[in-house]
Backbone bond lengths (Angstrom), bond angles and torsions (degrees), N, CA, C in turn:
res aa  C-N    CA-C-N  psi(-1)  N-CA   C-N-CA  omega(-1)  CA-C   N-CA-C  phi
1 M - - - 1.449 - - 1.533 111.40 -
2 R 1.334 117.08 -39.68 1.463 120.72 179.51 1.514 110.65 -63.16
3 S 1.309 116.78 -38.62 1.464 120.56 178.91 1.524 110.19 -63.43
4 F 1.323 116.44 -42.92 1.460 119.83 179.61 1.521 110.66 -61.62
5 I 1.318 117.27 -46.83 1.472 121.15 -179.75 1.521 110.28 -61.45
6 F 1.324 117.40 -41.49 1.472 120.35 177.28 1.520 110.66 -56.22
7 W 1.338 116.97 -50.26 1.466 120.63 -176.77 1.525 112.21 -71.50
8 Q 1.311 116.79 -32.85 1.467 119.67 176.42 1.527 109.31 -65.71
9 R 1.318 117.15 -43.11 1.469 120.73 178.18 1.532 110.73 -68.24
10 W 1.323 116.82 -37.11 1.468 121.13 175.76 1.528 109.11 -56.77
11 L 1.320 115.86 -48.83 1.468 121.51 179.49 1.521 110.87 -60.60
12 F 1.316 117.27 -44.26 1.461 121.50 -179.54 1.527 112.00 -65.04
13 F 1.326 116.80 -55.06 1.465 119.62 -174.17 1.532 112.28 -70.51
14 S 1.324 118.27 -34.37 1.468 118.99 175.45 1.524 110.05 -66.27
15 S 1.313 117.60 -33.09 1.467 120.86 176.91 1.522 110.73 -66.83
16 I 1.313 117.35 -41.03 1.471 121.12 176.54 1.529 109.69 -61.88
17 L 1.320 116.47 -43.94 1.463 120.68 179.19 1.527 111.42 -61.84
18 F 1.337 117.78 -44.68 1.455 121.33 178.62 1.531 110.70 -65.81
19 A 1.330 118.22 -34.84 1.471 121.27 177.64 1.526 109.99 -64.68
20 V 1.325 116.99 -42.31 1.467 120.99 176.82 1.528 109.61 -61.67
21 F 1.320 116.88 -42.59 1.460 121.56 175.92 1.531 110.14 -56.05
22 G 1.319 117.83 -45.18 1.465 121.78 179.27 1.514 111.93 -62.38
23 I 1.326 117.07 -41.15 1.465 121.03 179.16 1.527 110.26 -64.15
24 V 1.329 116.69 -46.65 1.466 120.43 178.85 1.527 110.17 -61.93
25 F 1.320 116.47 -42.44 1.468 121.36 178.99 1.526 110.43 -59.96
26 A 1.334 117.21 -41.68 1.468 121.65 -179.05 1.519 111.66 -68.34
27 V 1.321 117.17 -40.41 1.459 121.78 -173.24 1.528 112.12 -86.61
28 Y 1.333 116.99 -36.86 1.465 120.86 -174.28 1.523 109.61 -146.51
29 G 1.330 115.78 63.57 1.461 121.27 -176.97 1.503 115.28 -73.41
30 N 1.310 117.18 -8.30 1.459 120.25 -179.50 1.528 111.05 -104.10
31 N 1.323 115.84 30.21 1.467 119.85 -179.56 1.530 110.70 -84.12
32 P 1.319 117.94 166.55 1.467 121.14 -177.61 1.535 113.87 -57.88
33 F 1.322 117.45 -32.76 1.469 120.63 -179.84 1.530 111.72 -63.22
34 F 1.333 117.18 -35.85 1.464 121.55 -178.20 1.530 113.40 -93.05
35 M 1.335 118.40 -0.01 1.461 120.91 -178.48 1.534 113.60 -56.94
36 P 1.324 119.85 -42.08 1.473 117.61 178.66 1.534 112.14 -58.28
37 Y 1.322 116.98 -39.36 1.472 120.82 178.23 1.526 110.31 -65.66
38 N 1.329 116.82 -47.16 1.458 120.60 179.38 1.527 111.41 -61.67
39 K 1.324 117.30 -40.67 1.461 121.23 178.84 1.534 110.83 -66.28
40 A 1.321 117.16 -38.64 1.465 120.04 178.29 1.526 110.46 -64.91
41 L 1.326 116.91 -41.29 1.473 119.84 176.01 1.526 111.18 -63.10
42 A 1.334 116.92 -42.26 1.469 121.04 178.60 1.519 110.27 -60.28
43 H 1.311 116.69 -40.50 1.471 120.79 179.08 1.533 111.40 -64.22
44 V 1.326 117.14 -46.18 1.467 121.39 -177.95 1.526 111.82 -66.47
45 F 1.334 117.38 -47.39 1.461 120.38 -171.28 1.521 114.99 -92.45
46 W 1.341 117.99 -25.12 1.466 118.99 -176.69 1.527 112.86 -127.75
47 S 1.336 117.49 4.39 1.471 121.23 -176.76 1.525 110.63 48.31
48 S 1.300 114.88 45.47 1.460 121.96 -175.50 1.526 108.63 -136.50
49 A 1.322 115.79 160.64 1.467 120.35 177.69 1.530 111.82 -76.75
50 N 1.330 116.16 -21.55 1.459 120.53 -177.89 1.526 110.36 -134.72
51 I 1.314 115.42 155.88 1.459 120.31 173.82 1.530 106.65 -66.43
52 P 1.326 117.71 129.98 1.470 119.69 -177.33 1.521 112.36 -57.29
53 A 1.318 115.26 144.32 1.465 121.82 -177.80 1.527 111.50 -57.48
54 E 1.338 117.59 -36.37 1.463 119.63 -178.07 1.529 113.36 -68.90
55 T 1.310 117.71 -13.53 1.466 120.30 177.20 1.531 112.27 -105.73
56 E 1.316 117.09 2.01 1.467 121.18 -176.29 1.529 112.68 -59.72
57 T 1.321 117.76 -39.26 1.464 120.06 179.26 1.523 110.31 -63.80
58 F 1.333 116.93 -41.79 1.466 119.96 177.88 1.524 110.47 -65.00
59 R 1.338 117.50 -42.99 1.466 121.18 179.05 1.524 109.72 -59.59
60 A 1.321 116.43 -46.62 1.469 120.28 -179.66 1.524 110.59 -61.28
61 F 1.322 116.76 -39.96 1.465 120.12 178.29 1.527 111.31 -67.24
62 I 1.315 117.95 -51.52 1.470 121.20 -171.12 1.524 111.83 -66.83
63 W 1.327 116.96 -27.85 1.466 119.36 177.01 1.527 110.25 -67.80
64 G 1.335 117.70 -26.60 1.474 121.34 178.21 1.521 111.95 -63.39
65 P 1.346 118.49 -60.00 1.460 118.93 178.43 1.538 113.14 -62.45
66 L 1.336 116.67 -36.20 1.467 119.01 179.29 1.528 110.73 -65.50
67 G 1.311 117.15 -47.53 1.462 120.54 178.28 1.516 111.91 -64.17
68 G 1.333 116.35 -38.72 1.462 120.21 177.10 1.513 112.14 -63.23
69 T 1.325 116.48 -39.12 1.471 121.07 177.97 1.518 110.55 -66.36
70 I 1.324 116.28 -42.19 1.470 120.54 177.34 1.531 109.60 -60.41
71 A 1.322 116.54 -48.28 1.468 120.64 -179.74 1.524 110.92 -60.31
72 C 1.321 116.82 -45.93 1.468 121.65 -179.91 1.524 111.13 -58.13
73 C 1.312 116.29 -49.13 1.463 121.67 -177.79 1.530 111.17 -59.74
74 Y 1.314 116.62 -44.26 1.463 119.49 -175.88 1.523 112.84 -79.05
75 I 1.317 118.25 -28.72 1.464 119.22 172.86 1.526 109.24 -65.73
76 L 1.305 116.85 -43.04 1.464 120.97 175.95 1.530 110.65 -60.30
77 L 1.325 116.84 -43.97 1.460 120.33 178.69 1.531 110.88 -63.41
78 A 1.322 117.49 -38.25 1.472 119.96 178.28 1.527 110.53 -60.93
79 F 1.335 117.00 -43.26 1.467 119.68 177.82 1.534 111.09 -64.04
80 I 1.321 117.07 -41.31 1.467 120.16 177.87 1.529 109.78 -63.51
81 A 1.326 116.82 -42.67 1.473 120.55 -179.43 1.518 111.76 -65.17
82 W 1.329 116.93 -38.19 1.462 119.68 -175.00 1.523 112.96 -76.32
83 F 1.324 117.71 -36.58 1.458 119.57 -174.88 1.534 112.89 -103.93
84 P 1.329 121.27 -80.00 1.469 119.40 -173.62 1.532 114.18 -67.01
85 F 1.334 118.27 -35.19 1.461 119.39 177.77 1.524 109.82 -64.33
86 Q 1.330 116.60 -42.42 1.463 120.83 179.23 1.527 110.82 -62.99
87 R 1.334 116.61 -32.79 1.476 120.68 177.62 1.537 111.57 -82.62
88 K 1.327 115.45 3.70 1.466 123.19 177.14 1.529 112.03 62.03
89 E 1.307 115.57 38.72 1.456 120.43 175.40 1.524 108.37 -80.35
90 R 1.310 115.69 120.60 1.457 121.90 -173.30 1.528 112.66 -56.58
91 W 1.326 117.66 -37.01 1.461 119.83 -178.41 1.525 111.36 -61.01
92 A 1.331 117.91 -31.32 1.469 121.09 -179.71 1.524 109.94 -66.06
93 R 1.308 116.80 -47.07 1.470 120.64 177.13 1.513 110.44 -60.64
94 N 1.338 116.52 -45.28 1.464 120.57 -178.39 1.523 111.91 -65.88
95 A 1.322 116.98 -38.97 1.466 120.78 178.97 1.528 110.91 -62.71
96 I 1.312 116.41 -41.16 1.468 120.50 178.22 1.521 110.00 -62.57
97 M 1.319 116.45 -45.99 1.466 120.30 -179.46 1.527 112.08 -62.54
98 V 1.315 116.78 -47.14 1.466 120.16 -177.68 1.529 110.74 -66.46
99 A 1.319 116.89 -48.34 1.465 120.14 -177.85 1.528 111.35 -59.84
100 F 1.322 117.49 -47.62 1.452 119.35 -178.81 1.523 111.96 -74.00
101 G 1.308 117.21 -28.80 1.466 119.86 174.08 1.516 111.91 -64.12
102 V 1.331 116.55 -44.91 1.470 120.69 178.24 1.526 109.73 -63.63
103 W 1.336 116.51 -45.53 1.467 119.56 179.55 1.521 111.22 -58.70
104 V 1.330 118.28 -50.38 1.464 119.81 -174.29 1.528 111.08 -66.21
105 L 1.325 118.09 -35.08 1.463 119.85 177.69 1.521 111.49 -67.03
106 L 1.330 117.68 -47.99 1.462 120.77 -179.82 1.523 111.65 -66.35
107 D 1.310 116.68 -46.91 1.461 120.73 -178.59 1.524 110.84 -63.50
108 S 1.316 116.62 -45.43 1.465 120.27 -179.21 1.528 111.66 -66.78
109 A 1.325 117.63 -36.45 1.466 120.35 177.05 1.522 110.45 -63.04
110 A 1.330 117.24 -44.17 1.468 120.51 177.64 1.531 110.26 -63.41
111 C 1.325 116.47 -40.94 1.462 120.21 178.82 1.531 111.14 -63.08
112 L 1.306 117.09 -41.85 1.468 120.34 177.34 1.524 110.70 -63.57
113 Y 1.321 116.60 -45.14 1.458 121.50 -178.30 1.531 111.64 -60.32
114 Y 1.327 116.59 -41.48 1.464 121.05 -177.72 1.531 113.66 -96.96
115 S 1.324 116.92 8.15 1.472 123.19 178.43 1.530 113.44 61.58
116 V 1.309 116.72 34.91 1.464 121.62 176.81 1.533 107.16 -97.94
117 Y 1.329 115.20 63.17 1.457 121.64 -173.07 1.520 113.39 -64.15
118 F 1.332 116.67 -35.37 1.460 119.90 -177.54 1.526 111.72 -58.33
119 Q 1.313 117.64 -30.52 1.465 119.49 179.65 1.527 110.78 -68.67
120 I 1.321 117.08 -34.52 1.471 120.40 -179.99 1.521 110.43 -66.00
121 Y 1.322 116.98 -49.28 1.462 117.83 -174.13 1.513 114.13 -90.02
122 I 1.305 118.79 -7.75 1.464 119.10 174.82 1.524 110.26 -104.21
123 I 1.318 117.00 -60.56 1.458 120.47 -173.45 1.530 111.47 -80.34
124 N 1.313 117.86 -54.12 1.466 120.64 -175.14 1.525 111.81 -64.82
125 A 1.310 116.95 -49.33 1.466 119.91 -178.13 1.531 110.62 -62.46
126 F 1.326 116.92 -43.05 1.464 120.68 178.98 1.531 110.73 -62.52
127 S 1.335 116.57 -47.15 1.466 120.52 -179.18 1.524 111.68 -61.08
128 I 1.310 116.60 -44.66 1.464 120.51 -179.63 1.529 110.26 -65.92
129 L 1.314 117.23 -41.79 1.465 119.94 178.78 1.530 110.76 -59.97
130 V 1.325 116.73 -45.87 1.464 121.07 -179.34 1.524 110.86 -61.54
131 K 1.327 117.80 -35.90 1.465 121.19 -179.00 1.530 112.39 -88.11
132 A 1.314 117.54 -29.09 1.471 120.13 -178.00 1.532 112.02 -73.62
133 L 1.320 117.61 -36.24 1.464 119.58 -177.63 1.531 112.53 -55.63
134 P 1.344 119.49 -48.76 1.470 118.09 178.14 1.527 112.96 -62.64
135 I 1.321 116.57 -36.62 1.477 119.94 179.01 1.526 109.98 -64.95
136 I 1.317 116.39 -46.83 1.473 120.98 -179.34 1.528 110.79 -61.89
137 F 1.321 117.07 -48.02 1.460 120.54 -173.27 1.537 114.13 -79.48
138 T 1.327 117.32 -9.36 1.475 119.38 177.20 1.515 111.98 -114.98
139 W 1.308 117.85 3.49 1.475 121.75 -174.13 1.522 112.64 -50.12
140 K 1.298 117.74 -47.86 1.480 121.37 -175.40 1.528 112.40 -67.10
141 E 1.310 118.39 -19.66 1.463 122.16 -179.78 1.530 112.17 -70.97
142 F 1.323 117.72 -16.34 1.460 121.41 -174.62 1.522 112.97 -97.81
143 K 1.328 118.50 11.77 1.470 121.24 -178.67 1.504 110.94 -84.96
């Protein structure tokens, strides 16, 4: 039981942390913390160290909906983790698996197509690992 609670709380609190990340990304995506990501995108798409000034307005805009989507997804996951997942409702575990499976496949396919490989092995792999561990270690609790 202690192991289950640990992983359920891991899922909940990591979701809150990722939601905060999404909010910060939406509101202030050009901050020093996100500079490595922005520089990597500039390198891939413009062969430059920085995102070109003429695209800055678009970058500022697109980070808003992207960060908002990230926040929305993880706030929803936090609610699922806190209530139905904690009650060991099988649909909650399955919903998490399906939703994140669809996201990682679509996101990774786009990253492969546009050669944004760093996103696959930094962001996608990390996100899936953080979410997969609780699913793996609590799987038997949902039978």
